[in-house]
BALOBA-1460 file (C-alpha; in Angstrom, 3 decimals):
// residues 400
<rec num="1" residu="m" x="-44.068" y="-13.923" z="12.339"/>
<rec num="2" residu="w" x="-47.617" y="-14.579" z="13.589"/>
<rec num="3" residu="t" x="-47.949" y="-15.000" z="17.334"/>
<rec num="4" residu="k" x="-51.184" y="-15.061" z="19.291"/>
<rec num="5" residu="n" x="-51.289" y="-12.812" z="22.316"/>
<rec num="6" residu="s" x="-54.580" y="-14.115" z="23.764"/>
<rec num="7" residu="f" x="-55.642" y="-11.644" z="26.456"/>
<rec num="8" residu="q" x="-53.077" y="-10.531" z="28.964"/>
<rec num="9" residu="q" x="-53.380" y="-11.432" z="32.627"/>
<rec num="10" residu="m" x="-52.530" y="-8.612" z="34.992"/>
<rec num="11" residu="s" x="-49.621" y="-9.344" z="37.319"/>
<rec num="12" residu="f" x="-49.561" y="-8.720" z="41.066"/>
<rec num="13" residu="d" x="-47.135" y="-5.821" z="40.721"/>
<rec num="14" residu="d" x="-48.827" y="-3.877" z="37.915"/>
<rec num="15" residu="t" x="-49.780" y="-0.223" z="38.293"/>
<rec num="16" residu="v" x="-53.420" y="-0.942" z="39.154"/>
<rec num="17" residu="t" x="-52.492" y="-3.264" z="42.030"/>
<rec num="18" residu="n" x="-50.374" y="-0.522" z="43.572"/>
<rec num="19" residu="m" x="-53.043" y="2.184" z="43.270"/>
<rec num="20" residu="p" x="-54.868" y="3.513" z="46.351"/>
<rec num="21" residu="n" x="-58.278" y="1.864" z="46.745"/>
<rec num="22" residu="y" x="-60.219" y="5.024" z="45.892"/>
<rec num="23" residu="l" x="-58.402" y="5.261" z="42.537"/>
<rec num="24" residu="k" x="-59.092" y="1.589" z="41.879"/>
<rec num="25" residu="d" x="-62.771" y="2.304" z="42.515"/>
<rec num="26" residu="f" x="-62.700" y="5.200" z="40.044"/>
<rec num="27" residu="l" x="-61.097" y="2.959" z="37.436"/>
<rec num="28" residu="k" x="-63.536" y="0.095" z="37.951"/>
<rec num="29" residu="d" x="-66.467" y="2.507" z="37.640"/>
<rec num="30" residu="s" x="-65.170" y="3.844" z="34.306"/>
<rec num="31" residu="w" x="-65.664" y="2.697" z="30.714"/>
<rec num="32" residu="a" x="-62.190" y="1.130" z="30.841"/>
<rec num="33" residu="h" x="-63.248" y="-1.636" z="33.233"/>
<rec num="34" residu="t" x="-66.102" y="-2.808" z="31.025"/>
<rec num="35" residu="f" x="-63.900" y="-2.639" z="27.933"/>
<rec num="36" residu="q" x="-61.146" y="-4.814" z="29.420"/>
<rec num="37" residu="k" x="-63.610" y="-7.204" z="31.021"/>
<rec num="38" residu="i" x="-65.978" y="-7.859" z="28.101"/>
<rec num="39" residu="i" x="-64.841" y="-6.370" z="24.792"/>
<rec num="40" residu="f" x="-61.072" y="-6.861" z="24.871"/>
<rec num="41" residu="p" x="-61.093" y="-10.637" z="25.556"/>
<rec num="42" residu="a" x="-63.720" y="-11.119" z="22.814"/>
<rec num="43" residu="i" x="-61.386" y="-9.836" z="20.072"/>
<rec num="44" residu="n" x="-60.687" y="-12.714" z="17.671"/>
<rec num="45" residu="e" x="-56.949" y="-12.604" z="17.040"/>
<rec num="46" residu="d" x="-57.018" y="-15.736" z="14.879"/>
<rec num="47" residu="r" x="-59.045" y="-13.839" z="12.270"/>
<rec num="48" residu="f" x="-55.951" y="-11.748" z="11.481"/>
<rec num="49" residu="a" x="-53.366" y="-14.554" z="11.350"/>
<rec num="50" residu="v" x="-53.587" y="-14.498" z="7.515"/>
<rec num="51" residu="l" x="-51.855" y="-11.102" z="7.537"/>
<rec num="52" residu="y" x="-48.612" y="-12.498" z="8.914"/>
<rec num="53" residu="s" x="-45.935" y="-15.004" z="7.936"/>
<rec num="54" residu="d" x="-45.633" y="-18.323" z="9.716"/>
<rec num="55" residu="k" x="-41.869" y="-18.353" z="9.165"/>
<rec num="56" residu="p" x="-39.497" y="-17.609" z="12.077"/>
<rec num="57" residu="s" x="-39.060" y="-13.848" z="12.315"/>
<rec num="58" residu="r" x="-39.740" y="-10.940" z="14.614"/>
<rec num="59" residu="p" x="-43.100" y="-11.450" z="16.424"/>
<rec num="60" residu="n" x="-45.983" y="-9.186" z="15.439"/>
<rec num="61" residu="s" x="-47.406" y="-6.530" z="17.742"/>
<rec num="62" residu="p" x="-50.342" y="-7.976" z="19.733"/>
<rec num="63" residu="v" x="-53.345" y="-7.935" z="17.414"/>
<rec num="64" residu="n" x="-55.876" y="-7.675" z="20.232"/>
<rec num="65" residu="v" x="-54.094" y="-4.542" z="21.476"/>
<rec num="66" residu="i" x="-54.127" y="-3.038" z="17.956"/>
<rec num="67" residu="i" x="-57.814" y="-3.795" z="17.337"/>
<rec num="68" residu="g" x="-58.811" y="-2.668" z="20.822"/>
<rec num="69" residu="a" x="-56.861" y="0.555" z="20.379"/>
<rec num="70" residu="l" x="-58.439" y="1.248" z="16.958"/>
<rec num="71" residu="i" x="-61.898" y="0.785" z="18.487"/>
<rec num="72" residu="l" x="-61.056" y="3.291" z="21.231"/>
<rec num="73" residu="k" x="-59.690" y="5.659" z="18.592"/>
<rec num="74" residu="e" x="-63.064" y="5.732" z="16.842"/>
<rec num="75" residu="i" x="-65.062" y="5.975" z="20.077"/>
<rec num="76" residu="f" x="-63.108" y="8.972" z="21.310"/>
<rec num="77" residu="q" x="-62.405" y="10.451" z="17.837"/>
<rec num="78" residu="l" x="-58.615" y="10.513" z="18.198"/>
<rec num="79" residu="s" x="-55.824" y="10.834" z="15.665"/>
<rec num="80" residu="d" x="-53.145" y="8.130" z="15.614"/>
<rec num="81" residu="v" x="-50.794" y="10.445" z="17.526"/>
<rec num="82" residu="e" x="-53.442" y="11.217" z="20.145"/>
<rec num="83" residu="l" x="-54.242" y="7.512" z="20.446"/>
<rec num="84" residu="l" x="-50.593" y="6.642" z="21.008"/>
<rec num="85" residu="g" x="-50.306" y="9.372" z="23.639"/>
<rec num="86" residu="s" x="-53.380" y="8.054" z="25.439"/>
<rec num="87" residu="i" x="-51.968" y="4.506" z="25.463"/>
<rec num="88" residu="y" x="-48.653" y="5.666" z="26.917"/>
<rec num="89" residu="f" x="-49.887" y="8.284" z="29.394"/>
<rec num="90" residu="d" x="-53.502" y="7.449" z="30.333"/>
<rec num="91" residu="d" x="-53.978" y="4.629" z="32.876"/>
<rec num="92" residu="r" x="-57.543" y="4.082" z="31.647"/>
<rec num="93" residu="f" x="-56.355" y="3.218" z="28.147"/>
<rec num="94" residu="q" x="-53.637" y="0.933" z="29.524"/>
<rec num="95" residu="y" x="-56.159" y="-0.727" z="31.827"/>
<rec num="96" residu="a" x="-58.713" y="-1.154" z="29.004"/>
<rec num="97" residu="l" x="-56.068" y="-2.841" z="26.813"/>
<rec num="98" residu="r" x="-54.598" y="-4.858" z="29.721"/>
<rec num="99" residu="l" x="-51.217" y="-3.198" z="29.423"/>
<rec num="100" residu="t" x="-50.726" y="-2.136" z="33.060"/>
<rec num="101" residu="s" x="-48.266" y="-4.988" z="33.639"/>
<rec num="102" residu="f" x="-46.085" y="-4.016" z="30.656"/>
<rec num="103" residu="d" x="-42.909" y="-1.989" z="31.167"/>
<rec num="104" residu="k" x="-43.687" y="-0.291" z="27.850"/>
<rec num="105" residu="p" x="-46.794" y="-0.530" z="25.620"/>
<rec num="106" residu="p" x="-46.058" y="-2.838" z="22.627"/>
<rec num="107" residu="v" x="-47.110" y="-0.269" z="20.014"/>
<rec num="108" residu="s" x="-45.316" y="2.576" z="18.218"/>
<rec num="109" residu="i" x="-46.214" y="5.446" z="15.898"/>
<rec num="110" residu="n" x="-46.059" y="3.106" z="12.862"/>
<rec num="111" residu="t" x="-47.977" y="0.183" z="14.365"/>
<rec num="112" residu="f" x="-51.456" y="1.301" z="13.313"/>
<rec num="113" residu="t" x="-50.448" y="2.478" z="9.827"/>
<rec num="114" residu="n" x="-48.617" y="-0.771" z="9.083"/>
<rec num="115" residu="f" x="-51.550" y="-2.837" z="10.347"/>
<rec num="116" residu="r" x="-54.090" y="-0.927" z="8.240"/>
<rec num="117" residu="t" x="-51.815" y="-1.361" z="5.216"/>
<rec num="118" residu="r" x="-51.801" y="-5.131" z="5.731"/>
<rec num="119" residu="v" x="-55.594" y="-5.230" z="6.115"/>
<rec num="120" residu="y" x="-56.113" y="-3.097" z="3.007"/>
<rec num="121" residu="a" x="-53.729" y="-5.218" z="0.907"/>
<rec num="122" residu="y" x="-55.526" y="-8.377" z="2.032"/>
<rec num="123" residu="e" x="-58.915" y="-6.886" z="1.114"/>
<rec num="124" residu="e" x="-57.596" y="-5.823" z="-2.300"/>
<rec num="125" residu="e" x="-56.403" y="-9.389" z="-2.900"/>
<rec num="126" residu="t" x="-59.379" y="-11.332" z="-1.489"/>
<rec num="127" residu="g" x="-62.294" y="-8.902" z="-1.159"/>
<rec num="128" residu="i" x="-62.487" y="-9.725" z="2.569"/>
<rec num="129" residu="d" x="-62.581" y="-6.824" z="5.053"/>
<rec num="130" residu="l" x="-61.212" y="-8.345" z="8.266"/>
<rec num="131" residu="i" x="-61.834" y="-5.261" z="10.405"/>
<rec num="132" residu="k" x="-65.464" y="-5.112" z="9.252"/>
<rec num="133" residu="q" x="-65.908" y="-8.765" z="10.214"/>
<rec num="134" residu="e" x="-64.432" y="-8.118" z="13.659"/>
<rec num="135" residu="v" x="-66.495" y="-4.987" z="14.321"/>
<rec num="136" residu="e" x="-69.715" y="-6.770" z="13.343"/>
<rec num="137" residu="s" x="-68.811" y="-9.721" z="15.590"/>
<rec num="138" residu="l" x="-68.201" y="-7.422" z="18.550"/>
<rec num="139" residu="s" x="-71.443" y="-5.571" z="17.790"/>
<rec num="140" residu="e" x="-73.301" y="-8.877" z="18.106"/>
<rec num="141" residu="l" x="-71.692" y="-9.360" z="21.516"/>
<rec num="142" residu="i" x="-72.675" y="-5.877" z="22.707"/>
<rec num="143" residu="a" x="-76.219" y="-6.200" z="21.380"/>
<rec num="144" residu="d" x="-76.550" y="-9.515" z="23.217"/>
<rec num="145" residu="k" x="-75.249" y="-8.022" z="26.469"/>
<rec num="146" residu="l" x="-77.683" y="-5.117" z="26.159"/>
<rec num="147" residu="e" x="-80.459" y="-7.517" z="25.155"/>
<rec num="148" residu="i" x="-81.275" y="-5.530" z="22.014"/>
<rec num="149" residu="g" x="-83.345" y="-7.550" z="19.563"/>
<rec num="150" residu="d" x="-83.368" y="-7.253" z="15.775"/>
<rec num="151" residu="e" x="-87.006" y="-6.202" z="15.516"/>
<rec num="152" residu="k" x="-86.220" y="-2.511" z="14.969"/>
<rec num="153" residu="i" x="-83.387" y="-1.095" z="12.899"/>
<rec num="154" residu="r" x="-82.391" y="2.323" z="11.616"/>
<rec num="155" residu="v" x="-80.470" y="2.869" z="8.395"/>
<rec num="156" residu="d" x="-78.658" y="6.064" z="7.461"/>
<rec num="157" residu="s" x="-75.637" y="7.219" z="5.477"/>
<rec num="158" residu="f" x="-73.119" y="10.010" z="5.713"/>
<rec num="159" residu="m" x="-70.484" y="11.453" z="3.436"/>
<rec num="160" residu="v" x="-66.809" y="10.694" z="4.027"/>
<rec num="161" residu="a" x="-64.640" y="13.289" z="2.340"/>
<rec num="162" residu="s" x="-61.473" y="12.222" z="0.587"/>
<rec num="163" residu="s" x="-58.323" y="13.501" z="2.255"/>
<rec num="164" residu="s" x="-57.055" y="14.446" z="-1.189"/>
<rec num="165" residu="k" x="-57.223" y="17.968" z="-2.561"/>
<rec num="166" residu="n" x="-60.016" y="18.931" z="-4.944"/>
<rec num="167" residu="m" x="-58.306" y="19.648" z="-8.270"/>
<rec num="168" residu="s" x="-59.267" y="21.702" z="-11.287"/>
<rec num="169" residu="r" x="-59.125" y="19.964" z="-14.673"/>
<rec num="170" residu="i" x="-55.871" y="21.719" z="-15.544"/>
<rec num="171" residu="e" x="-54.278" y="20.802" z="-12.218"/>
<rec num="172" residu="l" x="-55.458" y="17.203" z="-12.540"/>
<rec num="173" residu="v" x="-54.037" y="16.731" z="-16.042"/>
<rec num="174" residu="y" x="-50.784" y="18.473" z="-15.093"/>
<rec num="175" residu="t" x="-50.340" y="16.293" z="-11.989"/>
<rec num="176" residu="v" x="-51.009" y="13.053" z="-13.874"/>
<rec num="177" residu="n" x="-48.472" y="14.090" z="-16.542"/>
<rec num="178" residu="a" x="-45.894" y="15.114" z="-13.941"/>
<rec num="179" residu="n" x="-46.246" y="11.861" z="-12.025"/>
<rec num="180" residu="l" x="-45.572" y="9.788" z="-15.130"/>
<rec num="181" residu="i" x="-42.623" y="11.982" z="-16.111"/>
<rec num="182" residu="k" x="-41.063" y="11.478" z="-12.680"/>
<rec num="183" residu="k" x="-41.500" y="7.733" z="-13.091"/>
<rec num="184" residu="l" x="-39.958" y="7.879" z="-16.581"/>
<rec num="185" residu="k" x="-36.995" y="9.766" z="-15.144"/>
<rec num="186" residu="q" x="-36.429" y="6.872" z="-12.742"/>
<rec num="187" residu="m" x="-36.936" y="4.074" z="-15.252"/>
<rec num="188" residu="d" x="-36.042" y="5.360" z="-18.727"/>
<rec num="189" residu="k" x="-35.318" y="9.097" z="-18.858"/>
<rec num="190" residu="k" x="-34.453" y="9.138" z="-22.559"/>
<rec num="191" residu="t" x="-38.086" y="8.333" z="-23.401"/>
<rec num="192" residu="i" x="-39.360" y="11.656" z="-21.996"/>
<rec num="193" residu="p" x="-40.439" y="13.885" z="-24.932"/>
<rec num="194" residu="k" x="-38.324" y="17.055" z="-25.167"/>
<rec num="195" residu="s" x="-41.426" y="19.227" z="-24.875"/>
<rec num="196" residu="c" x="-42.181" y="17.590" z="-21.513"/>
<rec num="197" residu="l" x="-38.776" y="18.048" z="-19.882"/>
<rec num="198" residu="g" x="-39.974" y="21.346" z="-18.414"/>
<rec num="199" residu="y" x="-42.080" y="19.422" z="-15.894"/>
<rec num="200" residu="l" x="-38.838" y="18.506" z="-14.126"/>
<rec num="201" residu="k" x="-37.848" y="22.154" z="-13.596"/>
<rec num="202" residu="k" x="-38.502" y="23.949" z="-10.342"/>
<rec num="203" residu="g" x="-41.419" y="26.368" z="-10.558"/>
<rec num="204" residu="h" x="-42.871" y="24.813" z="-13.723"/>
<rec num="205" residu="k" x="-46.143" y="23.812" z="-12.040"/>
<rec num="206" residu="k" x="-46.723" y="27.293" z="-10.625"/>
<rec num="207" residu="e" x="-45.967" y="28.913" z="-13.952"/>
<rec num="208" residu="t" x="-48.181" y="26.498" z="-15.887"/>
<rec num="209" residu="i" x="-51.230" y="26.265" z="-13.609"/>
<rec num="210" residu="y" x="-51.519" y="29.211" z="-11.289"/>
<rec num="211" residu="k" x="-50.591" y="31.924" z="-13.772"/>
<rec num="212" residu="t" x="-53.155" y="30.789" z="-16.327"/>
<rec num="213" residu="r" x="-55.860" y="33.406" z="-16.966"/>
<rec num="214" residu="d" x="-59.497" y="32.307" z="-17.159"/>
<rec num="215" residu="k" x="-59.666" y="33.018" z="-20.893"/>
<rec num="216" residu="d" x="-56.643" y="30.763" z="-21.457"/>
<rec num="217" residu="v" x="-57.975" y="27.767" z="-19.547"/>
<rec num="218" residu="e" x="-59.369" y="25.905" z="-22.552"/>
<rec num="219" residu="s" x="-56.214" y="26.289" z="-24.635"/>
<rec num="220" residu="k" x="-54.033" y="25.366" z="-21.627"/>
<rec num="221" residu="l" x="-56.100" y="22.213" z="-21.032"/>
<rec num="222" residu="e" x="-55.697" y="21.196" z="-24.667"/>
<rec num="223" residu="f" x="-51.954" y="21.916" z="-24.448"/>
<rec num="224" residu="l" x="-51.559" y="19.682" z="-21.386"/>
<rec num="225" residu="l" x="-53.662" y="16.870" z="-22.851"/>
<rec num="226" residu="r" x="-51.432" y="16.861" z="-25.921"/>
<rec num="227" residu="h" x="-48.529" y="16.294" z="-23.530"/>
<rec num="228" residu="s" x="-50.552" y="13.426" z="-22.050"/>
<rec num="229" residu="q" x="-50.972" y="11.943" z="-25.513"/>
<rec num="230" residu="m" x="-47.218" y="12.211" z="-26.220"/>
<rec num="231" residu="l" x="-46.404" y="10.564" z="-22.893"/>
<rec num="232" residu="y" x="-48.852" y="7.777" z="-23.673"/>
<rec num="233" residu="r" x="-47.220" y="7.145" z="-27.060"/>
<rec num="234" residu="t" x="-43.653" y="7.152" z="-25.752"/>
<rec num="235" residu="s" x="-44.585" y="4.847" z="-22.892"/>
<rec num="236" residu="l" x="-46.097" y="2.336" z="-25.305"/>
<rec num="237" residu="k" x="-42.887" y="2.346" z="-27.358"/>
<rec num="238" residu="s" x="-40.655" y="2.070" z="-24.310"/>
<rec num="239" residu="s" x="-38.844" y="-1.216" z="-23.789"/>
<rec num="240" residu="s" x="-39.096" y="-0.795" z="-20.028"/>
<rec num="241" residu="s" x="-41.944" y="-1.965" z="-17.807"/>
<rec num="242" residu="i" x="-43.388" y="1.553" z="-17.585"/>
<rec num="243" residu="k" x="-46.703" y="0.305" z="-19.013"/>
<rec num="244" residu="q" x="-47.230" y="-1.749" z="-15.848"/>
<rec num="245" residu="t" x="-46.860" y="1.202" z="-13.481"/>
<rec num="246" residu="e" x="-49.767" y="2.897" z="-11.717"/>
<rec num="247" residu="e" x="-48.629" y="6.233" z="-13.164"/>
<rec num="248" residu="f" x="-49.110" y="5.006" z="-16.743"/>
<rec num="249" residu="k" x="-52.434" y="3.325" z="-15.949"/>
<rec num="250" residu="t" x="-53.659" y="6.539" z="-14.329"/>
<rec num="251" residu="l" x="-52.653" y="8.616" z="-17.369"/>
<rec num="252" residu="k" x="-54.431" y="6.181" z="-19.695"/>
<rec num="253" residu="r" x="-57.580" y="6.368" z="-17.551"/>
<rec num="254" residu="m" x="-57.443" y="10.156" z="-17.392"/>
<rec num="255" residu="l" x="-57.095" y="10.490" z="-21.185"/>
<rec num="256" residu="g" x="-60.094" y="8.215" z="-21.701"/>
<rec num="257" residu="e" x="-62.230" y="10.214" z="-19.279"/>
<rec num="258" residu="q" x="-61.222" y="13.718" z="-20.382"/>
<rec num="259" residu="t" x="-61.538" y="13.150" z="-24.134"/>
<rec num="260" residu="d" x="-63.866" y="11.454" z="-26.621"/>
<rec num="261" residu="n" x="-61.053" y="9.554" z="-28.326"/>
<rec num="262" residu="d" x="-59.678" y="6.020" z="-28.413"/>
<rec num="263" residu="d" x="-56.316" y="4.726" z="-29.670"/>
<rec num="264" residu="f" x="-54.410" y="7.810" z="-28.514"/>
<rec num="265" residu="d" x="-51.192" y="6.513" z="-30.040"/>
<rec num="266" residu="k" x="-52.744" y="6.686" z="-33.536"/>
<rec num="267" residu="l" x="-54.191" y="10.183" z="-33.322"/>
<rec num="268" residu="n" x="-52.576" y="13.295" z="-34.719"/>
<rec num="269" residu="p" x="-52.114" y="16.024" z="-32.076"/>
<rec num="270" residu="g" x="-54.917" y="18.139" z="-33.523"/>
<rec num="271" residu="e" x="-57.435" y="15.291" z="-33.437"/>
<rec num="272" residu="l" x="-57.941" y="15.203" z="-29.664"/>
<rec num="273" residu="k" x="-61.601" y="15.850" z="-28.829"/>
<rec num="274" residu="i" x="-61.752" y="17.316" z="-25.321"/>
<rec num="275" residu="k" x="-64.997" y="16.736" z="-23.428"/>
<rec num="276" residu="d" x="-67.026" y="19.685" z="-22.257"/>
<rec num="277" residu="g" x="-66.978" y="20.023" z="-18.484"/>
<rec num="278" residu="q" x="-70.724" y="19.337" z="-18.316"/>
<rec num="279" residu="d" x="-70.218" y="15.976" z="-20.038"/>
<rec num="280" residu="l" x="-67.759" y="14.631" z="-17.475"/>
<rec num="281" residu="s" x="-69.030" y="11.708" z="-15.403"/>
<rec num="282" residu="s" x="-69.109" y="11.887" z="-11.603"/>
<rec num="283" residu="d" x="-66.960" y="8.754" z="-11.330"/>
<rec num="284" residu="i" x="-63.968" y="10.115" z="-13.229"/>
<rec num="285" residu="l" x="-60.554" y="10.524" z="-11.630"/>
<rec num="286" residu="q" x="-60.676" y="13.408" z="-9.142"/>
<rec num="287" residu="n" x="-57.138" y="13.209" z="-7.765"/>
<rec num="288" residu="p" x="-54.389" y="10.701" z="-8.700"/>
<rec num="289" residu="s" x="-53.500" y="10.228" z="-5.024"/>
<rec num="290" residu="d" x="-57.015" y="8.845" z="-4.347"/>
<rec num="291" residu="p" x="-58.153" y="7.184" z="-7.600"/>
<rec num="292" residu="d" x="-61.314" y="5.621" z="-6.097"/>
<rec num="293" residu="a" x="-62.837" y="8.885" z="-4.829"/>
<rec num="294" residu="t" x="-65.891" y="10.128" z="-6.753"/>
<rec num="295" residu="y" x="-67.824" y="13.405" z="-6.978"/>
<rec num="296" residu="r" x="-71.326" y="13.970" z="-5.639"/>
<rec num="297" residu="y" x="-73.394" y="17.020" z="-4.742"/>
<rec num="298" residu="k" x="-75.357" y="16.312" z="-1.561"/>
<rec num="299" residu="y" x="-75.789" y="19.167" z="0.904"/>
<rec num="300" residu="g" x="-72.939" y="20.768" z="-1.039"/>
<rec num="301" residu="p" x="-70.113" y="19.393" z="-3.220"/>
<rec num="302" residu="n" x="-68.335" y="16.302" z="-1.904"/>
<rec num="303" residu="i" x="-65.406" y="14.302" z="-3.258"/>
<rec num="304" residu="g" x="-64.887" y="10.960" z="-1.582"/>
<rec num="305" residu="y" x="-67.081" y="8.172" z="-0.278"/>
<rec num="306" residu="t" x="-70.302" y="7.402" z="1.549"/>
<rec num="307" residu="a" x="-70.805" y="5.139" z="4.553"/>
<rec num="308" residu="n" x="-74.056" y="3.306" z="5.277"/>
<rec num="309" residu="m" x="-74.846" y="2.352" z="8.879"/>
<rec num="310" residu="v" x="-77.371" y="-0.241" z="10.108"/>
<rec num="311" residu="e" x="-78.285" y="0.294" z="13.756"/>
<rec num="312" residu="v" x="-80.439" y="-1.952" z="15.980"/>
<rec num="313" residu="f" x="-82.151" y="-0.202" z="18.872"/>
<rec num="314" residu="d" x="-84.728" y="-0.365" z="21.645"/>
<rec num="315" residu="e" x="-86.074" y="2.260" z="24.048"/>
<rec num="316" residu="d" x="-82.812" y="2.550" z="25.990"/>
<rec num="317" residu="h" x="-79.916" y="1.456" z="23.793"/>
<rec num="318" residu="s" x="-78.639" y="1.250" z="20.252"/>
<rec num="319" residu="i" x="-75.666" y="-0.332" z="18.534"/>
<rec num="320" residu="i" x="-74.366" y="-0.336" z="14.940"/>
<rec num="321" residu="k" x="-74.438" y="-3.937" z="13.723"/>
<rec num="322" residu="d" x="-73.525" y="-3.515" z="10.064"/>
<rec num="323" residu="y" x="-71.922" y="-0.931" z="7.834"/>
<rec num="324" residu="d" x="-70.857" y="-0.524" z="4.239"/>
<rec num="325" residu="f" x="-68.484" y="1.825" z="2.460"/>
<rec num="326" residu="k" x="-68.868" y="2.836" z="-1.186"/>
<rec num="327" residu="p" x="-67.877" y="5.614" z="-3.593"/>
<rec num="328" residu="n" x="-70.162" y="8.552" z="-2.856"/>
<rec num="329" residu="i" x="-72.124" y="8.140" z="-6.086"/>
<rec num="330" residu="y" x="-73.662" y="4.986" z="-4.583"/>
<rec num="331" residu="s" x="-77.258" y="6.006" z="-3.877"/>
<rec num="332" residu="d" x="-79.209" y="5.670" z="-0.623"/>
<rec num="333" residu="q" x="-81.817" y="3.576" z="-2.470"/>
<rec num="334" residu="k" x="-79.104" y="1.064" z="-3.432"/>
<rec num="335" residu="f" x="-78.031" y="0.912" z="0.207"/>
<rec num="336" residu="s" x="-81.665" y="0.380" z="1.192"/>
<rec num="337" residu="k" x="-82.001" y="-2.511" z="-1.261"/>
<rec num="338" residu="d" x="-78.715" y="-4.034" z="-0.070"/>
<rec num="339" residu="t" x="-79.853" y="-3.886" z="3.568"/>
<rec num="340" residu="i" x="-83.208" y="-5.499" z="2.836"/>
<rec num="341" residu="e" x="-81.514" y="-8.347" z="0.954"/>
<rec num="342" residu="k" x="-78.961" y="-8.969" z="3.732"/>
<rec num="343" residu="l" x="-81.412" y="-9.209" z="6.646"/>
<rec num="344" residu="d" x="-81.625" y="-12.750" z="8.024"/>
<rec num="345" residu="v" x="-84.584" y="-14.761" z="6.640"/>
<rec num="346" residu="n" x="-85.148" y="-16.892" z="9.740"/>
<rec num="347" residu="q" x="-85.183" y="-13.838" z="11.974"/>
<rec num="348" residu="r" x="-87.722" y="-12.145" z="9.731"/>
<rec num="349" residu="l" x="-90.086" y="-15.104" z="9.931"/>
<rec num="350" residu="k" x="-89.997" y="-15.142" z="13.737"/>
<rec num="351" residu="n" x="-90.214" y="-11.402" z="14.332"/>
<rec num="352" residu="p" x="-91.252" y="-8.930" z="11.617"/>
<rec num="353" residu="i" x="-88.658" y="-6.175" z="11.320"/>
<rec num="354" residu="k" x="-89.390" y="-2.455" z="11.339"/>
<rec num="355" residu="m" x="-86.768" y="-0.703" z="9.224"/>
<rec num="356" residu="l" x="-86.667" y="3.073" z="9.791"/>
<rec num="357" residu="v" x="-85.167" y="5.114" z="6.958"/>
<rec num="358" residu="d" x="-85.152" y="8.691" z="5.757"/>
<rec num="359" residu="g" x="-86.878" y="9.756" z="2.554"/>
<rec num="360" residu="a" x="-83.898" y="9.160" z="0.273"/>
<rec num="361" residu="y" x="-83.972" y="5.441" z="1.117"/>
<rec num="362" residu="f" x="-87.666" y="4.988" z="0.390"/>
<rec num="363" residu="t" x="-89.585" y="4.112" z="-2.759"/>
<rec num="364" residu="l" x="-92.842" y="2.217" z="-3.164"/>
<rec num="365" residu="k" x="-90.990" y="-0.503" z="-5.060"/>
<rec num="366" residu="l" x="-88.520" y="-0.954" z="-2.187"/>
<rec num="367" residu="a" x="-91.383" y="-0.933" z="0.329"/>
<rec num="368" residu="e" x="-93.136" y="-3.724" z="-1.594"/>
<rec num="369" residu="m" x="-89.889" y="-5.676" z="-1.840"/>
<rec num="370" residu="a" x="-89.417" y="-5.324" z="1.922"/>
<rec num="371" residu="l" x="-92.987" y="-6.440" z="2.720"/>
<rec num="372" residu="d" x="-92.490" y="-9.594" z="0.681"/>
<rec num="373" residu="k" x="-89.655" y="-10.442" z="3.065"/>
<rec num="374" residu="g" x="-91.456" y="-9.565" z="6.285"/>
<rec num="375" residu="i" x="-89.932" y="-6.095" z="6.663"/>
<rec num="376" residu="e" x="-91.879" y="-2.887" z="7.177"/>
<rec num="377" residu="l" x="-90.009" y="-0.026" z="5.520"/>
<rec num="378" residu="i" x="-90.889" y="3.134" z="7.464"/>
<rec num="379" residu="p" x="-89.793" y="6.536" z="6.132"/>
<rec num="380" residu="g" x="-89.318" y="9.211" z="8.746"/>
<rec num="381" residu="q" x="-86.845" y="11.395" z="10.587"/>
<rec num="382" residu="l" x="-84.016" y="9.522" z="12.282"/>
<rec num="383" residu="i" x="-82.909" y="10.210" z="15.822"/>
<rec num="384" residu="g" x="-79.719" y="12.251" z="15.996"/>
<rec num="385" residu="r" x="-76.441" y="11.556" z="17.768"/>
<rec num="386" residu="k" x="-76.383" y="10.545" z="21.387"/>
<rec num="387" residu="e" x="-74.968" y="12.860" z="24.043"/>
<rec num="388" residu="k" x="-71.183" y="13.030" z="24.353"/>
<rec num="389" residu="h" x="-71.034" y="10.726" z="27.364"/>
<rec num="390" residu="f" x="-72.955" y="7.996" z="25.512"/>
<rec num="391" residu="q" x="-69.859" y="5.785" z="25.352"/>
<rec num="392" residu="t" x="-69.493" y="5.718" z="29.137"/>
<rec num="393" residu="k" x="-73.206" y="4.984" z="29.618"/>
<rec num="394" residu="l" x="-73.023" y="2.192" z="27.052"/>
<rec num="395" residu="f" x="-70.074" y="0.491" z="28.719"/>
<rec num="396" residu="r" x="-71.731" y="0.746" z="32.126"/>
<rec num="397" residu="n" x="-74.948" y="-0.768" z="30.801"/>
<rec num="398" residu="i" x="-73.058" y="-3.667" z="29.209"/>
<rec num="399" residu="s" x="-71.370" y="-4.539" z="32.486"/>
<rec num="400" residu="n" x="-74.613" y="-4.546" z="34.503"/>
């Protein structure tokens, strides 16, 4: 059930109140004091009410604590386990999240995973990224506190690797087949073709994939794709709802991408036309456990995604005010065009914007498009990462 936590008031008997004065001074001079004073109370809990039921049930974990903790996780580059440990055992984290009056922090090992799952499901349904909206709102607050204008921005991207394993074609086809066979076993085992029952035996994957010699790869790939075709046919004929499962949809997609055929249920086994490896598109399925990941070669091979960051800055400070996340085949020039189109018109008319980009973002056509909107597109080398203690300096500057 949705409940609003607002921002917690610290009681007279919390751990900070009972600290020696010199420790209180240390705490109030740290990043934690600025975070709990300015950033934490600005978190908009109401934004996330749509993720929860309004029917009487167990109250949700405090959303402002979850969002605040996820921000700290990214700032300090922590895993979920490390974040949880910091919340339970580090007074600075408890102070930053206003938890020093709690007997026990209201989060557990599953809190962050469950929350991200809710946010992702909501985005899949509506196209609205609630966390992105919140981060951009807080960025506006920080930029205002630091008095950073919008006259100068930097734009850059970086690769985000998929956590899924990079698979060979044989391993990919085998895994897709095996996943559907496991689902068939659960839903309608009698529909599994006899020639595919071996997938259910222990050691079958190792024998099929890892003991294949290089000269046998092509024939093994054709052999496995014929299994895929048989599984596709039997699934279509099945009276169960197997055709609605993700496993079947993934197999159908994989067959379409790995071959030059249509209507796989009407083809004879020998009529499959397997694509040459050089003809495969970069947006084909790379791993069934991460179906959206794509392949791109940029500073080396990469399977996953790319993130685009828009940073406003002045001589002393900088803050990321916008970001986007796409499959890694999305080009820097497309990101550049997107950024130019999203910049506020009224702001451009008052103060011309200098937009610093690297060479991959720049074309003469984009530069002309930018000039028409009052933006000067400047190619050049971007400034690198700030020093490690940048976060502490930033929080101190905000509070001044």
